[in-house]
N, C-alpha and C positions, 0 to 999 in steps of 0.2 A: 648265822649262817650265812646270810645276804654281806656282810661283810667280806666273806670270802670266796664270795663272785662277780668277775668284772663281763663288763659288758661291753663289745666293740663293736662299729658299727663297719663291715668291709664293703668296700666300693665296688669291689673286684663282686659280690656276691650280690647285692644290689643292685648291679648292671645286669643279672640275670631275668632280672621282673621285669614284666610279669611272666614272665615264661615259666620259673622254678621259682620256690619259698624258699630260697635256699639258706642254711645255716648251717655252722661249724660249732661241734662241743671241745675245748679242750682242757681234762682233765690231767690238773697236775699232783705227783705223789709227793709224798713229805720227802724220799730218798732223791727227787728231784727228775726225775722219769716223766712220763707226759702220755697221752691217748690221746687221740683228737679224734672225729668222725665228723664225714659233713653227709648231709641229707640235703637233695636240689626241690624232694618232691616228700615230705608229710603225707602221717596219715590219715588221710579225709580229700588229700587235694586230686583232682580229677585223674591225673596218672597216678594214683598210689589210692584207690580206694575202698573205701572203709568196707569189710564182709555185714551185711545181715544181723551177722553176730556179732559185729563187732560194735555195730547202731544203738544195737540194744539196750550189750552192757552199758556204753556210755551214758545212755537213757536212764536206764536206773540205778549206775550211781552217781549221776545230777539230782536225780527226783528222790534218794533216800529218805525227805521229810514229808512223802505222801506216802496213805496207804499202802503198802502188797498189792490188796486187792485192785485197788485203784489206778497205780502205774501199771497195773497188768494188762488194767483193762483199757488206756491207755497205747498202751504195746500192740496189742494184740488192732486195735480201731485201724491205727496208721497204720499197721501192715495192709489191711486192709482196703489202704484208702483210696487206691485206682477203681473196687468195685464199687465205693459210692455216691452214691446221686447227690446226696444231702451231707454238708461239711454241721452241721446245726449239732451234730448230737456229738461226732469229735470236738467240736471247739468248746462245751457248754460248761465242762468243768472250768474253762477259764474266762467263761462271764458271769455277772451279777446275777440275770435269770437264768434259771439254769433246766437243763432238759432232763428228762427221766433218763437213764440209761437203760437200759433191758435189763 
């Protein structure tokens, strides 16, 4: 598939940076037609933020190697981070000396 993909730097889009993280994707059909779409503010950009549900879904998709109970625990802890006085419990799964989760 990579042989069928061309990436080209567009000076006009580059000039929009840092105000926009623009990209254009053009699909060309076997019949000779084409479809294009430009996105100036991709999902996750401050001007196009992800919802809480989208953030959780993305995290869980990237944490597929973790046991489900551990990834769920991390989600719950991260969503309560503003109420935490001590982040060591949240960070403990990533440290060599682990703190017991409640």
